[in-house]
C-alpha positions in Angstrom: 96.2 120.5 183.8 95.6 121.7 187.4 92.2 122.4 188.8 93.2 126.1 189.1 94.2 126.3 185.5 90.9 124.8 184.4 89.1 127.5 186.3 91.3 130.2 184.9 90.8 128.9 181.3 87.1 128.6 181.7 86.8 132.1 183.1 88.9 133.6 180.3 86.9 131.7 177.6 83.6 132.9 179.0 84.4 136.5 180.2 87.4 137.5 178.2 91.1 138.2 179.2 90.3 141.0 181.6 88.4 138.6 183.8 91.5 136.5 184.8 94.7 138.4 185.5 97.7 136.0 185.4 100.7 138.4 184.9 102.9 137.9 188.0 104.0 141.5 188.2 100.4 142.7 188.1 99.4 140.2 190.8 102.3 140.9 193.1 100.9 144.1 194.8 97.8 142.1 195.9 99.7 139.3 197.6 100.7 141.1 200.7 98.7 142.6 203.5 98.7 146.3 204.3 101.1 146.0 207.2 103.5 143.8 205.3 103.2 141.0 207.8 101.6 138.3 205.6 102.7 137.3 202.1 100.7 135.0 199.9 100.8 133.5 196.4 98.2 133.1 193.7 98.2 131.9 190.1 95.6 134.4 189.1 93.2 137.2 190.2 89.7 136.6 188.9 88.0 139.9 188.2 84.2 139.8 187.6 82.4 142.9 186.6 78.9 141.8 187.6 77.0 139.7 190.1 76.3 137.2 187.4 80.0 137.0 186.8 80.8 136.5 190.4 78.2 133.7 190.6 79.6 131.9 187.6 83.2 132.1 188.8 82.3 130.9 192.2 80.4 128.0 190.7 83.4 127.1 188.5 85.7 127.2 191.5 83.3 125.0 193.5 83.0 122.5 190.7 86.8 122.1 190.6 87.4 122.4 194.3 89.4 125.6 194.0 89.6 127.9 197.0 88.9 131.7 196.6 90.1 134.7 198.6 87.7 137.6 198.2 89.5 140.9 198.0 88.5 144.6 197.8 90.9 147.4 198.5 93.3 145.0 200.3 93.5 147.3 203.3 92.9 144.6 206.0 94.9 145.1 209.2 94.8 141.4 210.1 95.8 139.6 206.9 92.1 139.0 206.1 92.5 139.4 202.4 95.9 137.8 201.8 95.9 134.5 199.9 97.7 131.4 201.5 101.4 131.3 201.0 101.3 127.9 199.3 99.3 129.3 196.3 96.4 127.0 197.0 93.8 129.7 196.3 92.9 132.2 193.6 92.1 135.8 194.5 88.6 136.9 193.6 88.7 140.7 193.2 85.6 142.8 193.4 87.3 146.0 192.3 85.7 146.1 188.8 82.3 146.0 190.4 82.5 149.7 191.3 79.1 151.2 190.2 76.8 153.3 192.4 73.6 151.7 191.2 71.3 154.3 192.7 71.0 156.9 195.4 67.5 157.6 196.7 67.8 160.9 198.6 64.2 160.8 199.8 64.6 157.4 201.3 68.2 158.1 202.6 69.5 155.0 200.7 72.4 154.2 198.5 72.6 150.9 196.5 76.2 150.3 195.6 78.4 147.5 194.3 81.1 145.9 196.5 84.0 147.5 194.7 82.9 151.1 195.3 85.7 153.0 197.1 84.5 154.6 200.3 85.7 158.1 199.3 83.7 157.7 196.0 80.6 156.8 197.9 81.0 159.9 200.0 81.3 162.1 196.9 78.3 160.4 195.2 76.1 160.9 198.2 77.1 164.5 198.7 76.0 165.3 195.1 72.5 164.3 196.3 72.6 166.4 199.5 73.3 163.3 201.6 76.3 161.5 203.2 77.3 158.1 204.2 78.2 158.5 207.9 81.3 156.2 208.1 84.8 157.3 207.5 88.3 156.1 208.2 91.9 156.7 207.3 91.8 154.2 204.4 88.8 155.8 202.7 90.7 156.3 199.5 91.3 152.6 199.0 88.8 150.7 201.3 85.8 149.3 199.4 82.2 148.8 200.4 82.5 145.0 200.3 85.4 145.0 202.6 83.8 147.4 205.0 80.7 145.2 205.2 82.7 142.0 205.5 84.8 143.4 208.4 82.0 145.3 210.0 84.2 148.4 209.8 83.9 151.2 212.4 85.8 154.5 212.1 85.5 157.9 213.7 81.7 158.3 213.6 80.6 155.2 215.4 79.8 157.3 218.4 76.7 158.6 216.7 75.9 156.2 213.8 77.4 152.8 214.8 79.4 150.4 212.8 78.6 149.0 209.3 76.3 146.5 210.9 73.9 149.4 211.7 74.4 151.1 208.4 73.7 148.2 206.1 70.0 148.0 205.1 70.3 145.1 202.7 72.9 142.9 200.9 73.4 141.0 197.7 75.9 138.2 198.0 77.1 135.0 196.2 77.3 131.9 198.5 80.0 129.2 198.2 77.9 127.1 195.8 77.4 129.9 193.4 73.9 130.8 194.4 72.9 134.4 194.8 71.4 135.8 198.0 69.0 138.5 197.0 68.7 140.6 200.2 69.0 144.2 199.0 65.5 145.3 199.8 65.7 147.8 202.7 62.9 146.3 204.8 62.1 147.8 208.1 60.7 144.4 209.2 61.6 141.0 208.0 60.9 138.0 210.2 61.8 135.1 208.0 64.1 133.3 210.4 67.9 133.6 210.4 69.1 137.0 209.1 71.5 136.1 206.3 72.5 139.7 205.9 73.7 140.0 209.5 75.6 136.7 209.2 77.5 138.0 206.2 78.4 141.3 207.9 81.6 140.8 209.7 82.1 137.3 208.2 85.3 138.3 206.4 84.4 136.6 203.2 84.3 133.2 204.8 80.6 132.6 204.2 79.9 134.4 201.0 81.1 137.2 198.7 79.3 140.5 199.1 78.5 141.9 195.7 76.3 144.9 196.6 74.8 146.6 199.5 72.0 149.0 200.4 73.3 151.5 202.8 71.9 154.1 205.1 72.4 157.8 204.2 71.9 160.8 206.4 71.5 164.5 205.6 74.7 166.3 204.4 76.5 168.4 207.0 75.7 172.1 206.6 78.3 173.2 209.1 80.8 171.6 211.4 83.3 172.6 214.1 86.4 170.8 215.3 87.9 171.4 218.7 91.2 170.2 220.2 91.3 169.9 224.0 94.2 169.3 226.4 93.5 167.5 229.6 95.1 165.5 232.4 93.7 162.0 232.0 91.4 159.6 230.1 89.1 159.9 233.1 88.7 163.6 232.6 88.1 162.9 228.9 85.3 160.5 229.6 83.7 162.9 232.1 83.8 165.6 229.4 82.2 163.2 226.9 79.4 162.4 229.2 78.7 166.1 229.8 78.6 166.7 226.1 76.4 163.8 225.4 73.9 165.0 228.0 73.8 168.4 226.5 73.6 167.7 222.7 73.3 165.0 220.1 75.5 167.0 217.6 78.8 165.4 218.7 79.9 162.9 216.0 83.5 162.2 216.9 85.4 162.1 220.2 88.9 160.8 219.7 91.5 160.5 222.6 95.2 161.0 221.9 98.1 160.6 224.4 101.0 163.1 224.3 103.3 160.4 223.0 101.2 159.8 219.9 100.9 163.5 219.2 104.6 163.9 219.6 105.3 161.1 217.1 103.1 162.8 214.5 104.8 166.2 215.1 108.2 164.5 214.7 107.5 162.4 211.6 104.7 163.9 209.6 105.7 167.0 207.6 103.5 170.1 207.9 102.0 169.3 211.3 101.9 171.5 214.3 100.6 171.3 217.8 97.1 172.9 218.2 97.8 174.1 221.8 100.7 176.0 223.2 101.3 174.1 226.4 102.1 170.5 227.3 99.3 168.2 228.1 99.3 164.5 229.0 96.2 163.7 227.0 94.3 165.3 224.1 90.8 165.0 222.7 89.6 165.8 219.2 85.9 166.6 219.0 83.7 167.2 216.0 80.2 168.7 216.2 77.9 169.2 213.2 74.7 170.8 212.1 72.6 169.5 209.3 70.2 172.5 209.1 70.3 176.2 209.5 67.9 175.9 212.4 70.5 174.2 214.6 72.9 176.1 216.8 76.1 176.7 214.8 78.6 174.0 215.9 81.3 176.4 216.7 79.0 178.3 219.1 77.8 175.1 220.6 81.3 173.8 221.3 82.3 177.2 222.7 79.3 177.2 225.0 79.8 173.7 226.2 83.6 173.7 226.6 83.7 177.0 228.5 82.4 175.6 231.8 84.7 172.6 231.4 87.7 175.0 231.3 86.4 177.0 234.2 86.0 173.9 236.3 89.5 172.6 235.4 88.0 169.5 233.7 89.9 170.7 230.6 93.2 172.4 230.8 93.1 174.2 227.4 91.0 174.1 224.3 90.9 175.7 220.8 88.2 175.5 218.1 89.4 175.4 214.5 88.9 178.8 212.9 88.3 177.5 209.4 88.1 174.3 207.3 91.8 174.2 206.7 92.5 174.2 210.4 89.8 171.6 211.0 91.5 169.3 208.4 94.9 170.0 210.1 93.5 168.9 213.4 92.1 165.7 211.8 95.4 165.0 210.1 97.1 164.8 213.5 94.7 162.1 214.5 94.7 160.2 211.2 98.5 160.2 210.9 99.2 158.5 214.2 99.6 155.0 212.8 101.9 156.3 210.1 103.9 158.3 212.6 104.2 155.4 215.0 105.5 153.1 212.2 108.1 155.7 211.5 109.1 155.7 215.2 110.1 152.1 215.2 108.7 148.5 215.5 105.5 148.1 217.5 102.7 145.6 218.1 99.2 147.1 217.4 96.1 145.8 219.1 92.6 146.8 218.0 90.6 146.2 221.2 87.4 147.3 223.0 86.3 147.3 226.6 83.1 148.7 228.1 83.3 152.5 227.8 83.1 153.1 231.5 86.2 150.9 232.1 88.2 152.3 229.2 90.1 155.1 231.1 91.3 152.6 233.8 92.3 150.1 231.1 94.3 152.7 229.1 96.3 153.5 232.2 96.5 150.2 234.1 96.9 148.1 230.9 99.8 150.1 229.7 101.5 149.9 233.1 100.9 146.1 233.3 102.5 145.6 229.9 105.5 147.8 230.7 106.1 146.0 234.0 105.9 142.6 232.4 108.1 143.5 229.4 110.8 145.8 230.6 112.0 148.4 228.0 108.8 148.5 226.0 106.4 151.5 226.1 102.7 151.0 225.8 99.8 153.4 225.0 96.4 153.7 223.5 94.5 156.2 221.3 91.3 156.2 219.4 87.5 156.1 219.8 87.0 156.6 223.5 83.3 157.2 223.1 82.6 153.7 221.7 85.1 151.9 223.9 87.5 151.1 221.0 91.1 152.1 221.2 94.3 151.1 219.4 96.6 149.7 222.0 100.2 149.8 220.8 103.2 148.2 222.4 106.4 149.9 221.2 109.8 148.2 221.0 112.7 149.1 223.3 115.0 151.7 221.7 117.4 150.2 219.3 115.4 147.1 218.6 115.8 145.2 215.3 113.2 145.7 212.5 111.8 142.2 213.1 111.1 142.9 216.8 107.3 142.8 216.4 107.4 139.4 214.7 109.8 138.0 217.3 107.7 139.1 220.3 104.1 139.0 219.1 103.5 135.5 220.4 104.4 136.5 223.9 103.2 140.1 224.2 99.9 140.0 222.2 98.4 137.1 224.3 99.3 139.1 227.5 97.5 142.1 226.1 94.5 140.0 225.0 94.3 138.4 228.5 94.1 141.9 230.0 91.3 142.8 227.5 89.3 139.7 228.3 89.7 140.2 232.0 88.2 143.7 231.5 85.2 142.2 229.8 86.4 143.3 226.3 87.0 142.1 222.8 90.3 141.4 221.1 88.9 142.8 217.8 86.9 145.9 217.8 86.8 147.0 214.2 89.6 145.3 212.2 88.3 141.8 212.2 90.0 138.5 213.0 91.6 137.5 209.7 94.5 135.1 210.1 96.4 137.3 212.7 93.9 136.7 215.5 92.4 133.4 214.5 94.2 131.3 217.1 93.7 133.9 219.8 90.0 134.0 219.1 89.9 130.2 219.6 92.0 130.4 222.8 89.9 133.1 224.5 86.4 132.4 223.3 83.9 130.2 225.1 83.3 126.7 223.7 79.7 127.8 222.9 80.9 130.7 220.7 83.5 128.6 218.8 81.2 125.7 218.3 78.6 128.1 216.8 81.2 129.9 214.6 82.6 126.6 213.2 79.1 125.1 212.7 78.0 128.2 210.7 81.2 128.1 208.6 80.7 124.4 207.9 77.0 124.8 207.0 77.8 127.6 204.4 81.1 126.3 203.2 81.7 122.6 204.0 84.7 122.3 201.7 86.4 125.3 203.2 86.8 127.1 199.8 85.9 130.6 200.9 88.8 132.6 202.4 90.3 129.5 204.0 92.4 130.0 207.2 90.6 133.2 208.2 88.4 133.8 211.2 87.9 130.1 212.1 89.8 126.9 211.4 88.3 123.9 209.7 90.4 120.7 210.2 91.4 119.4 206.8 90.2 115.9 207.6 86.7 117.2 208.2 86.6 119.8 205.5 84.4 117.8 203.1 82.0 116.4 205.6 
């Protein structure tokens, strides 16, 4: 009997048949990454429904030397939750751990399990007059554990930061089966290394997040969404700086090139352009009020955007007249990735550079790529205010479906070199996973890589937690 089968049998005997899914058809949807680039194999999906269950299963796996791949909503953009193709690991799913343990409105705190879906957390907080201020396109499938483990960002980072700033405490199971009890939302804790912060963004390579204490903020009482047409990313950044100097009510500031908007209008049914004219660049802005004492967001945006139009900083602008129109504006932004997939093969890069340098990078980086690889088109969209854009390189017209796979090892390193030269990061919010692991090693300083590998080896010396992701441990040293 194999070591994996011993673990599966022991889990089933102790926790019942639901705790170990072995039906091949039921497992199949969880073996591929969201983009369809990575395909794995696994004999079973272990499905604990409690922290005690996670700890017991991890301890069993450690006892038998069986690798585990933690998985939540399986919405990773970098193959971070896909098991190895050789079937050498079991999937450890946190989806049954989906309870909102408590919401403390007075303390602005939610304690939730790792399998809670982001949209469900939003709903639960809203019932208490609060909100969790992080959202993204995959909110209907992404889970809290995955958001923590990838240090997710989204469209509200401009005001509230990434998950790293929203996590107040963590509970996690470490590779030996021990439980890290760090849920207490302490304002001060000076007991040495911060294990919570080590686990955030670790992509399941150091431990399995089982629950999190998260920061809540007052629910929105009113919001306004505006769509602005302008000439360049430089004009967009100048507009952002003016808005930031005038108010703290701006929560989202998304930049969209004409090409991306055009792709949405062509491929996504029911969409329409917010403005009548043609504009090289567009910006989506959301402003909110959390109390009746604040200036109504629509009036605020009208007051602040008027001078920008008069000065020619903005070419045209419109403010959504109602919630339906506001959602329609946001649909244009959130559907870009879907629309660009429908447009043909492309290579996507989730990158960041210092905010002040982003407008130049969006223009010069695209030109450099197009000059180096004739026939491609390049462009960027996303979170201008926090220096994170999605930089896409689109295939020449008529390219085969496998164009991205065939060209990624040449084009992506070129893009990453441009990013590093601009003082940026090759992963802004999607993580490293397996897709960027080798590039991380190539472009990082020896000091950074030595520290990352040393931390991984200290927590997981046998390389049993999400092997092959983030950092590489040489097999001949894996048990040292």
